[in-house]
N, C-alpha and C positions, 0 to 999 in steps of 0.2 A: 288374343286381337286391340291393338294400342285402339284408344275414343279417338274420337278427329280431335278434340281437343287435348289427346295428352303426349298425341307424336310430336307436336312443335316442342316438346317437354321435354322428348324422350333422350337420354341418351349412352354411352355405355361405361362405366369406369370397372378400373380392375379392382384385382385384392392389395397389392404392395406398394410399399412405400417406406422413405426411413423414417426412423422416429423423430426424426428433426421436422420431416414437414408433416409430421402426423396431426389426429385431435383436427381442433378448429382452421391452422394454421396454414393451411397453403389446399388451394384447389386441385382437385388431382382429373386429369385431364390424357385420356387414352392417346398415345403416339402409334403406337405399335402395341401385338397383342404377345405375351410370353416370353424367352428370354430365344436369341438364333443359334447360342452354341449348346447351354441347356446339357452339358456331360460332365459337369464339376462331381467327383466322388464324394464330396458331405452336401449336396443340397436338396433340399427337397421338393423347391421351388419350381415350380411349373411342368414338374417329371410327365405328366399324366396330357398337357397342352401343345398344342402345336405350333411354332411360330409366323405368326403371318404379320405383314407389312400392312398396314390403314392406309386407306389412300385419301388425298388431300381433302377430298370431294367428303369425304364422310370423316374427319377432324374435326374439317371445319362446320357443318352441320353442328358437332355437340358444341363446339363452341357457341353456336348462335341458342341449342338448346338450352345452355347453360346462362345464354344471353337472357331469354325469353324468361327466364324465370326471372334473374333480379330486374327483369324492365316488369313481370307481372305483380312479381311484391311491391315494387315503387310506385305501380299504379294505382295498386289498391292501397298504399296508405298513405298517398297525397289524396283519395277518397274520403279516406278516414279524417284528413286533418291532418296528417301528424307530418309532412310537408317531405314526406320521399321517405322518410326514417323506416329503415327496417327489422318491424319488430315481430313477436307471435300473433299479435292480434292479425297483421298480413296475412302471416304462412298460415293460421287456420282458416283464412274468410277466401287461400288463393287453393287447400286441399279441398275445402269444401262442395268450391266451383269445379276439381279434377280431384273427385279421390279418390283417382290410382296414384295420383303421388305419394300418398300416403304409407304405398307400396314400396314405392320409387326410392333405395339408397341415395344415389346421387341428388335427390335434393336433398335431405340433411344435410349432407355436404353441403351443397349448395351455401343452403341456409348458415350453417355453422360457420362457414366461409367469410359472409358476407357479413355476417353480425360481428367477428374479429377485423375488421378492415377491410379486407378484399387484398390484402397486401402482396403475397408468395401465391405460386405456383408448381404444381410439381408433377414434369412429365410422366405418362405411364408409359412402360413398362420396360423392360431389363436393356436395353444397349438402344436406344433411339438415331443415336447417331450412325445407326447399319442405314438410315433412310439417306437417299439420293441428296447430296447437300444443297440444290436448289430448293427441292421439294422442302425439305427442312425449314429451310429461309424464310421461304412462305406461310409458313401454316406460324413462325415464332413471332412476323410479321406480323399476321394477321389477330392473332390472341392476345398482341401486345392493340394493336388498333383497339379492338372488340373490350377491353377491360384498362385501361388506360391509368386503373388504380394499383396496378402492378408495378411491384419495386425489385421483386427478383423469382426467376423463373429455377426450376434445377431437374436436373435429372439421372438416372444410372447413363451407367456406360463405361463399353471396357476396353483397360488398356492396352488390345491388343488392336480395335479399331481405332483406338488415337492416334495408333505410332503409325497407320496404313491411312489415315489421311491430312491432306498435305495441306500447308502451316494456312494459307491463301485460304481453303473452307475451315480451315476450324473458328478463320478471325469472321468469316461473315455470318455462321452461325453464332460465333459468340454477340457480335455488333447485331443482328439480328432479333437479338433479346432472349436469348440461353448466358444465364448467369453462374449455376454452380453444377459441378460433375461431382456426384457421387461414384467412388470406382472400389470395386474391392480387390484389392488386392494379394487379399490373405496369407501371402508369405512371399518373401526378395529370396529363396532357397530355392536351386535350378532342381534341384532333388525332389520335394518337396511339389513343386508347381508340376510336375510330373506323373508325383504319385495322386497328383487327388484330378487330374487331365484338366486343370486350369486352363491351357491352351496358349499359351501363353509364358516368356521367358523370363529369367529378371530383369535385364535390358530392355526388352521389351515391355514392361512395367516403368522402367526407368526412362522411355524414350517415349510412351505414350505420355506420362503424366509431365513431363516438360515442357511437352507440344503445348500439352493442358494447358499449362500455365503458362507460355511465350503467346499463345492467345489470347491471353488475358483470362479465363476462365476462373474464378473461386475454382481448389478442387481439396476434395475433401476423401481420403483414402482409408480403406478398411482393412484390418489386420482380424487373423483367429489368432488369441493365445494357446496352445495346446494342440494345435492342428498337429504336430508333427508326432503326438505323442512324446514316448517316452525317450524309445531311438534318434527322432531326429530334435530335441527338443533344444538340444546347444546350438546345433548349424540354426532351424528356426529364428530363434532372436536374434543368432548373429547378425546373418543376410537379411532378417527383413529390417533392422535395424540397420546396415548400410545403406538397400537400393531406398529405401525412406529418407535418407539423411540426402542421396544423389536426388532426392526431387525434391523435399523439403518442401511440400503443400501446406496448405494453409491450416486444415485438421487432420489428425491420425485420429481414429475412432476403435474402438477394439470391443470386437463381438468374439468372446471364448467359446471354441468350438463344444457342441454340442451336439454329438449324434444323435440322428433322425431316421427313424427307421425305414426301412427299403431306403437307404441308399447303399450302396458299395464300402464306405468306411464303416459303418453301423452292422454292416455284414462282417465284415474284418473284425468286432473289436466282438461280435456275437461266438466267432472262431478261434476266439486268441492270436490274431495276429496284429493285432494292435493294443500296446498297452496306454491305455489312459495316464493322462498325468493328475495327481492328486490335487486338489485344494493348493496346497503349499508348493508340490512340482509347478503350477501356474504360476506362483507367484512367484519363486526362483527364476523363472522363465524372463518374466514380465520384469527384474527385475534385472538380468543381461542385459535385457533389449531397450531399455528405459538407461541403462546405463551410458550404453555404446549407439545411444541416437542421440547426435547433432543436428537438431535443425531451431530453425524460427515458427514452429507451426503451434495451433493450440493442440493439446492430447486430451480425450476425450473416453468419456465411460460410461458412453449417456444410453444405456442398453439395462434393463435387467439381466441380462445374462453375466455382468461385471457382478460378484454375486458374493463375493469376499470379504470379509467383518473386519471391524474395528474390536482394542480393546474392549467396548463399550456391547458388543454385538451390533452394531446397525452397522450400515453398508461405509466400507474404506472409501470408497472416493465416492466424490461428487457426481451427479447422474446430469448435471448441466451439462445443455447440444454446447458451450465456449468451455469449458474444459479446464486445462492447465496451461498456462501460457509458459511455452520454453523459448528461453533457453530457461528465462525467470522464474520457475519452478519448478523447475526438473529438479532439485534439491528436497525440496517439498514430494512432489510425489515418490520419490526414493525413499523418503522417510518412512513415509503412507506402508509402501513395499515393507519395512522392517517394519514397521507396528503391526501391519494382517497376517505376517507372518512368526512374530510371536504370541498375538494373540491365538491364532488357530495351533500352536502349538504349546499353548497352555493350558486346551480346553480336555478336557477327559477323554478317553480312546472312541468311546463308541459314539461321539462326534464331531469328530473329526468326518472328512467328504475324502 
């Protein structure tokens, strides 16, 4: 049972967000709960949870609660003679007044976000574009009015949903304040898309991505090296490069396939029905994909799953969120891949993955 003092500060927070929206970078605001598709064979996220739309009233109440924390900290700061500047002293004083905040993970998130400048927000969970357009526009405008310091708002989205939205709907959502979309492409190969139960075709990926760009969104597309295993590696690389070239998004982010216990692909590996690529197999696949990729995008390896090593034992690629600018840095990426292959082949057999 929440105390009366705590009620105005209480709000809901989801679990997942892209790495580039992590740490203290973004205010996390839950617009929907879990994933409306939730069938992907490689994914362990949301599997035990039911998808739910949240009402605009719920979402606005959460935004108000976050604003109450901000205003409470500012008020205390002014009383302490710090001219509204938010710091540890104000946070400790507010927690002393409302001890339940000490156990509310959302309070720490809002506090760190404010310390970092309060510039960006990420909308949770997996596919907020599934909301009715008028409702999504309404809460986006409310968020922007409540926190005018925000300069960028981002969200996950599915290609299928983007492809089904009318251009004028997407334009209205972008105009209301949603700036960047994170889309899980995974692969551009139709056979593999069907195998992993992605619920979209290569053509659907292209259509959704292009419509997002035409509406003015900044677009991040994620793909999975190794997702097709040994059997489908060549087609996975070639068709993913083809689809991403057709879309030409702002960002292309690598998320190497990692089997998650309890998922269908993990079970297939256990039954020896799926042959995982080795580290050098993934690098060869990556090389093929990069060779055929013709984009003006930033190609990023901004995740710990991009584990390949260079000749010195360090990470092969930078894990910067901005990555490598193509086509200018494409030769550099290909050279790094060759370095990784050479370094791997020179390691003792027992150290190879």
